C-alpha positions as CSV (number, residue, x, y, z in Angstrom):
1,M,161.1,52.9,56.5
2,D,161.9,55.5,53.8
3,T,165.5,57.4,54.7
4,H,164.5,61.4,53.9
5,N,162.2,60.4,56.6
6,K,164.8,59.0,59.8
7,N,167.3,61.6,61.6
8,S,170.7,61.7,60.4
9,R,171.8,58.9,61.6
10,G,169.0,56.6,60.1
11,D,167.7,55.0,62.8
12,R,164.5,56.5,63.6
13,P,162.1,59.4,62.8
14,L,163.9,63.0,64.0
15,Y,160.5,63.3,66.5
16,T,159.3,61.1,69.3
17,P,155.4,61.4,68.7
18,E,155.7,63.3,72.4
19,Q,158.4,65.7,70.9
20,R,156.9,66.5,67.5
21,K,154.2,67.7,70.3
22,R,155.9,69.2,71.9
23,R,157.3,71.4,69.1
24,D,154.0,72.0,67.7
25,E,152.7,73.5,71.0
26,T,155.9,75.3,72.9
27,P,155.5,79.0,71.2
28,W,159.7,78.5,70.8
29,T,159.7,77.2,67.6
30,L,157.4,80.0,65.9
31,V,160.2,82.4,67.7
32,Q,162.5,80.8,65.2
33,G,160.0,80.4,62.2
34,V,160.5,84.3,62.1
35,L,164.4,84.5,63.4
36,A,165.4,82.3,61.2
37,P,164.7,84.8,57.7
38,L,165.1,87.9,59.3
39,Q,169.2,86.6,59.7
40,F,168.8,85.7,56.2
41,L,167.8,89.2,55.2
42,A,170.3,90.7,57.6
43,F,172.9,87.9,56.2
44,A,171.8,89.3,52.6
45,I,172.2,92.7,53.0
46,S,175.9,92.4,55.1
47,L,177.2,90.3,53.0
48,V,176.7,93.3,49.9
49,F,178.3,96.0,52.6
50,V,181.0,93.3,53.1
51,V,182.3,92.7,49.7
52,N,181.9,96.3,48.6
53,Y,183.6,97.4,51.7
54,L,186.3,95.3,50.3
55,V,185.7,95.3,46.3
56,N,185.8,99.5,46.6
57,G,187.4,99.8,50.0
58,T,184.3,101.8,50.6
59,G,181.5,101.7,53.4
60,L,182.9,100.6,56.3
61,W,180.3,101.3,58.4
62,A,177.6,100.7,56.8
63,A,179.7,97.0,56.5
64,T,180.8,96.8,60.4
65,V,177.0,97.8,61.5
66,S,175.6,94.9,59.0
67,I,177.6,93.1,60.9
68,L,176.8,93.3,64.5
69,V,173.2,93.2,63.2
70,K,173.5,90.0,62.0
71,T,175.5,88.9,65.1
72,G,172.6,90.4,67.1
73,F,169.7,87.8,65.2
74,L,172.6,85.5,65.2
75,Y,172.9,85.3,69.1
76,A,169.0,85.8,69.1
77,I,168.4,82.4,67.4
78,M,171.2,80.7,69.5
79,V,170.0,81.6,72.8
80,T,165.8,80.5,71.7
81,G,167.1,77.8,69.6
82,A,168.6,76.3,72.9
83,I,165.0,76.9,75.1
84,W,163.6,75.0,71.7
85,E,165.6,71.7,72.0
86,K,165.3,72.2,75.8
87,V,161.1,71.5,75.7
88,V,161.3,69.0,72.6
89,F,163.9,67.0,73.5
90,G,165.1,68.7,77.3
91,R,168.9,69.3,76.7
92,Y,169.6,73.1,75.6
93,L,171.7,71.6,72.9
94,F,173.7,68.8,71.4
95,A,170.2,66.4,70.8
96,E,170.9,63.3,69.8
97,H,169.3,64.5,66.6
98,F,170.6,68.0,65.9
99,F,174.3,67.1,67.3
100,W,176.1,67.6,64.4
101,E,173.7,71.3,63.1
102,D,174.7,72.6,66.6
103,V,178.7,71.7,66.7
104,V,178.8,73.8,63.2
105,S,176.4,76.2,65.4
106,M,179.1,76.4,67.7
107,L,182.0,77.0,64.5
108,V,179.1,80.4,63.9
109,I,179.0,81.7,66.8
110,A,183.0,81.6,67.6
111,L,183.7,83.2,64.5
112,H,180.9,85.9,65.0
113,T,182.8,85.9,68.5
114,A,185.8,86.6,66.8
115,Y,185.1,89.6,64.7
116,V,182.3,91.8,67.3
117,L,186.1,90.7,69.4
118,A,188.6,92.2,67.1
119,W,186.0,95.4,66.7
120,L,185.5,95.5,69.8
121,L,189.5,95.5,70.5
122,E,190.2,96.4,67.4
123,A,192.9,93.5,67.2
124,L,192.6,93.8,63.2
125,P,192.9,96.2,60.7
126,P,189.2,97.0,58.6
127,A,189.8,94.3,55.9
128,A,191.3,91.7,58.2
129,Q,187.7,91.9,59.9
130,M,185.9,91.4,56.7
131,W,187.4,88.5,56.6
132,L,186.7,87.3,59.3
133,A,183.1,88.5,59.0
134,L,183.2,86.8,55.5
135,S,184.5,82.9,57.2
136,A,182.0,82.9,59.5
137,Y,178.9,83.7,57.3
138,V,180.7,80.5,55.2
139,A,179.7,78.7,58.3
140,Y,176.5,80.8,59.1
141,V,174.9,79.5,55.0
142,I,176.8,75.0,55.9
143,N,175.4,75.4,59.2
144,A,171.3,76.6,57.7
145,A,171.7,74.3,55.6
146,Q,172.0,71.5,57.4
147,F,169.1,73.0,59.0
148,L,166.6,73.2,56.0
149,I,167.9,69.8,55.0
150,K,166.5,69.0,58.8
151,F,163.7,71.0,58.1
152,K,162.3,69.0,55.4
153,A,163.3,65.7,56.6
154,A,160.7,66.7,59.9
155,R,158.4,67.8,57.3
156,S,158.2,65.0,55.1
157,A,158.3,62.6,58.2
158,P,155.2,60.2,59.3
159,A,153.6,61.9,62.2
160,V,151.6,59.7,64.2
161,S,147.9,60.0,65.2
162,A,145.7,57.6,67.5
163,G,148.9,54.5,66.4
164,V,148.8,54.7,62.8
165,Y,151.6,57.0,61.1
166,V,149.8,59.3,58.6
167,A,151.9,61.7,56.0
168,E,152.1,65.4,57.8
169,V,151.5,68.0,55.5
170,A,152.8,70.7,57.1
171,G,156.0,71.1,59.6
């Protein structure tokens, strides 16, 4: 079997037939599919505002609001993603096939939450807050790449139909 059709450990397909069925039937798959691009859009817009503030010293309010919006999307996708993982794999987090994605997700959440706390408590000056947000964004990009790689693997993995493996057209 090709290694791209296996999980990250390379020892079996990403989904069992039962997991694939649960994944395809749960509305949480659609929720994730809608939230992920919205979060990325919020990230891209926010990145522009944050960099503008760091380069020009203007637009602190826009940068701050954009980070809070991006963080809101992150929290929403993390909660609904945990529910999705429970439905599909029987665990809210750290299911075997998504273990490392979830580990990095915890770092992403921690950094975004650190930003929110620094902002709320005024624990850091604005420029330091923006650098903290950028570090959260770097972790987010790494995590998003992990999930995109996993999504690509899931789309190319064989599906089980009547006991025969067939190429899956859509994840």
